[in-house]
N, C-alpha and C positions, 0 to 999 in steps of 0.2 A: 734517697730519689735525690738525684740531682736538682739542681739549684732552677736549672732551664727545663727543667722537664714541662709538661702541661700535666694538670690528674684532671679529674673527672669535675671538679668544684670553677675550673676554670671554662666552662662549655654551660648553654643555656638551651635548652628545649624548646621548640617555639610557641608554645602553652605557660613557660615559666616568663617567658622578654613578653608574650602580651598582656600578663600579670604586673609584671615589674612594671612596665612601661603605664599603662593604664591605656593601652588602646586595641581596638577592634582588629578582628583579622585584615579587613578587607583597607587600613590603614598602614599595614605592617607590609601587605601586598605589594599595595604601594607604592614604599618605600624602596622595597627589594627590585619590583620593577625600574623605577628609577635608577638602581646601581649605588643607592643612598645607603645600603646597610648592607656591607657582606654579610654575605651566609655559607654554611657549606650546604651543600646536597648531600642527603643519603640516599634518598630515592626518589620518584617524581614525586612522590605527597608528603615526605621526612625531613623538614630542614632542622638544624641545628647552626646555636652561636656563638663568638667565641667572643668572654666575655669582655676582652681589650679591646676588641671592635665593637661591644656596645659603649662600653665608656670613652673611645676614642667619637663614635658618632653624639653623643648626650654633649659631649667638650667641644664639640665642633657649631654645636648649637649655641652654646652660651651668650647672653648676651646681657652687658653692664650697662647700666644704664646711670650717665652723674653719677660718676666715681668721686665728685669732688663734695658729696652730702654726706 
């Protein structure tokens, strides 16, 4: 497999993402509706998430307090 190709480990189901982030479905729905978290719409009720996007989302919310201590 080529280095740039994606594999099944690079995606998360909605259930996996909810467990990973330890949030409720309503919180995930809110993030999606506010276009904060990209997703792939498989059907009207089925979505998947790219691990890369989830990591970028988490990193974008990183807060470092008082670096000097």
